N, C-alpha and C positions, 0 to 999 in steps of 0.2 A: 544905300542907293545914293549915287552921286547927283549933284545938281544938274549936270549935263543930261543925265538920263531922264530926270523929271521934266526938264525943258523940252527934250525930244518927244516925250510922251504928250505934252501939251501941244506941241506943233503938229504931231500926228493927229491929235483929236480935232484941232481946228481945221486941218486940211482934209478931214474925213467927210466925204459927201454922202455916205451911206445912211446917215441919220440927220435929223433936223438940226437947225442952227443952235437951238437952245439945249440940245442934249450933248453931254460930254461923255466920252468913253475913254477908258484908260486901257491901254494894251501893254502890260508890263513886258519887258524884254525877257523872254524865256531863254534859259541856257540851251545852247545848241547841243544836240545829242552827240555823244562821243563817236568819233569816226572809227569804225571797226570793220574788219573784213567779215563778211557773212560766210559762214561755212555751210556749203550746200550739203545736206544730208545724203548719204549714200542710199541707194535702194537696196533691197534685200539681196539681189543677185551680186551686186558689187561688194556688199558687206561679206557675203559668204566667200567670194573669190579672195578678198583680202585676208580673211581668216585662214583659208587653205594655204595661202602664200606664207603668211606669218607663222602659223602654228605647225605646218607640216612640210614646209620647204618646197612646195610645188612652184613651177614657173608660172608666170601670168597666163600664158596661153594654155598650158595644161590644166590649170585650175578653171579657167574660163570654159574650156571644152567639157570638162567634167561636170561643171554646174549646169551648162546648157543641155548636156545629155541627160542629166538627172531630171531637169525640168520637162524634157520631152518624153521621159519614160524609157529612154534607151539605156542599155547596159553599157558600161564603160569600165576601163581599168580601175578608175578611182570612184566608182559609184558608191561602194560601201563607205568609203571615207567621207564622201559628200553627205550621205544620209546621216552618218554618225556626227559629223560636225554641225549639221542643221539641227539635229536633236539636241546637241549640247547648247547651241545658241538659244533654242526655245526654252530649255531648262533654265539657263542663266537669266533670260528675260522674265520668265514667270517668277523666279525667285526674287528678282528686283521689284517686280510689281507687287508681289506678296508682302515684301518688306515695306514698301511705300504705303500700301493700303492698310496694313495692320493697325496703326494708330487710329485711323479714321473708323475702322470697324469696331475697335474697342470702345471708342467714344460713342458710337451709335448704340452699341449694346448697353452701355451705362445709361445713356439717355432714355432708352426704351425701358430699362428697369425702373428708373425714376418715374417715368410716365405711368407704368403699371402700378407702382406704389401709390402714386397720386390718385389714380382712378379707383383703387381699392379704398383709399381713405374717403373719397367722395361718395362711394357707394354706402359706406358706413354712416356718413353724416346725413345724406339725403337719399334714401333708397329710391330707385327708379319707379315712377308711376306706371301702372300697367296701361298698355295701349287699349283703346276701345272706348267704352262709354265714359263720359265725363260725369263726375259725381256732383258737380255743382248745378246740374240741369236735370229736369225730369227725364225719364227714359224715353218718352215719346217725342221730345223736342230735338230737332236737328241741331247739330253743332254749328251750323251755318246760319241759324236764324230761321224765321218762318218762311214757308215757301212763297214764291212770287205769285201774284194773282195773274190769272190768264185774262187776256183782253179780248 
């Protein structure tokens, strides 16, 4: 950190009226976030239209009309193609999800196995006490102490 940065922080602290005079606050200069264009994600309809154009060579308007007809339940010239492409997209996405979740699921299974083994060992060390009567008190005595007197 340069000396100019430190002096700027001190000046900012002294000019800050949000805290009392005897309090000092340091606000380090944070790096500005990189300027990048945000890519707006496509909705499902646009994604399917783009796939029909790229994969099957349909024109934009033909693909759009085919997808809209399939959404509305109408039959069209390319209805079967739209259904097949939608099923293919769903399969691809579920495969991606399955691949992404597999390590987490395997780790969860391993952790549950370890927990089960630890519980088995705990049962062997200290068997669970049966619920019900406590053996350190007479059978007639309440586990909550003597009953309260009526007034």
